C-alpha positions, 0 to 999 in steps of 0.5 A, spaced: 508 694 728 516 696 727 518 701 731 524 705 729 523 703 721 521 709 717 514 707 713 518 707 706 523 703 708 518 698 711 514 698 705 520 696 701 522 690 705 515 687 705 515 687 697 522 684 697 519 678 702 513 677 697 517 677 691 522 672 694 516 667 696 513 668 690 519 665 686 520 660 691 513 657 690 514 657 682 520 652 682 516 647 686 513 644 680 519 644 676 523 640 681 517 635 682 517 634 674 525 633 674 524 628 680 519 624 676 524 623 670 529 620 674 529 612 675 524 610 680 529 606 683 537 605 683 536 597 685 529 595 684 526 592 678 526 597 672 532 601 675 539 601 674 544 602 680 548 609 680 554 609 677 560 607 682 555 605 687 552 598 689 545 597 690 543 595 697 541 588 699 543 586 692 548 580 690 554 582 686 553 578 679 559 577 674 557 579 667 555 573 663 560 569 659 560 568 651 560 561 649 566 559 646 567 553 641 574 550 639 572 548 632 572 541 633 565 539 633 563 543 627 560 536 624 557 534 631 550 531 629 552 530 622 553 523 619 560 522 616 562 517 611 570 515 610 573 516 603 579 514 600 581 520 595 586 518 590 590 523 586 597 523 583 599 516 586 597 520 593 592 517 597 588 521 602 583 518 608 578 523 609 571 523 613 566 528 610 559 529 611 554 525 607 549 531 606 555 535 603 555 536 595 560 534 590 562 542 590 563 542 597 567 536 596 571 539 591 573 545 596 575 539 601 580 536 595 583 543 594 585 544 601 588 537 601 592 537 594 592 545 592 588 543 586 583 549 584 576 546 584 575 548 576 581 544 575 579 538 578 576 532 575 573 528 580 570 521 579 565 516 582 562 512 578 563 517 572 564 524 573 562 527 580 555 531 580 557 538 583 550 539 585 548 533 588 550 530 595 554 524 597 548 521 599 544 522 593 549 519 589 550 513 594 557 514 596 558 509 602 564 508 607 571 506 604 569 509 597 574 511 592 574 518 589 579 519 583 581 526 582 585 528 576 588 534 575 594 538 572 597 545 573 594 551 570 599 552 565 598 544 563 591 545 562 592 552 558 597 548 553 592 543 552 585 547 552 588 552 546 588 547 540 582 543 543 578 549 542 581 551 536 579 544 533 572 544 536 571 551 532 573 548 526 569 542 527 563 546 528 564 550 522 565 544 518 559 541 520 554 547 519 556 546 511 555 539 511 549 534 511 547 531 517 552 525 519 548 520 519 546 521 511 553 521 509 555 515 505 561 513 510 556 512 515 550 509 512 553 503 510 554 502 518 547 504 520 544 501 514 545 494 518 540 496 523 540 497 531 545 491 534 541 486 537 545 486 543 546 493 544 545 496 551 538 499 552 537 507 551 532 512 555 531 518 551 530 525 555 534 522 561 542 524 563 545 518 567 552 517 569 557 512 566 555 505 568 560 501 572 560 496 566 563 497 559 558 500 554 558 494 549 554 492 543 556 498 539 559 498 532 565 501 529 566 504 522 568 497 519 561 494 522 565 490 527 562 490 534 566 495 539 565 496 547 568 502 551 571 501 558 572 508 562 578 506 566 577 512 571 583 510 576 588 510 570 584 516 566 584 512 560 579 510 555 579 503 553 576 501 546 575 494 545 574 490 539 574 482 537 581 483 535 585 488 540 584 493 545 586 500 545 588 504 551 588 511 550 589 517 555 583 521 556 588 527 555 590 525 548 583 525 546 582 532 542 575 532 542 568 528 542 562 529 537 556 526 537 549 526 533 542 523 534 541 517 529 535 519 524 529 515 526 532 512 532 534 519 536 534 515 543 541 513 540 547 517 537 553 516 533 559 518 536 567 520 534 573 521 538 578 525 535 585 522 536 589 527 532 589 534 528 584 532 523 577 529 521 581 523 518 583 521 526 576 520 528 574 514 531 567 512 530 562 508 534 555 507 532 549 506 537 551 509 543 545 510 548 543 517 549 543 517 556 550 516 557 552 521 551 553 527 556 557 523 561 562 520 556 563 528 554 564 530 561 569 524 563 573 524 557 574 532 556 572 534 563 568 540 565 573 546 563 572 544 556 566 547 552 562 543 547 
């Protein structure tokens, strides 16, 4: 069939051609598999256009733009209340979210005055509760928020003697019989509960009322009333004869004890000097106001 080609040479050519055909046929399945692994389309649904090329017939679209806020609408949709924050003879007009807590208001006051929250004594009808919202404590537009605070050095200078005095008082109290059984107090307590004393609520803690605490006795058995002048940071102790105006910072400690048989009332003392002789005693203090009195006079950073 191939004249002029030797039989041996012809056999070699035929075998080489057959091997080449077999090799070409073995590559076909692999190529099909590779084709299936590629995207079904470069521009249709489910596919991605090739790098550097635009899919035919598809409009060019800009990438989506990220939303940008200028920070001015952070309170949008929230009910605000207008406050007058007063500190150190400075007044600040503040709009604040009605559903924010007392702790958050302290942070705002920090940004206004530079006073750290732990050093602030914030008052609105008594010491402002940190865990409650302004709505819960019924803050309204135009409300005055009184802030009392001093530098860390001043606080440390006052704290040290107060803490030492309190430790001494506690040690002495542990050695003695209950206060209400001691002779000096019995002569007042034996008079009985005053007829015009303010009603008490046992097992409840309340903020200070907006009116003076009245109808109580002092150590002489005379009537006494306590007025908390928060805007002046003063405690006024009033009797029939006179009214003493005491800066709250001058009061070293406050101690109290329930009256036996009348646990819904306390006897309370304000330490005005370094020793027990300087205690000013008040009897028949309604129990629901005891913690509020201590917080207001001594501040949150005191331990009692």
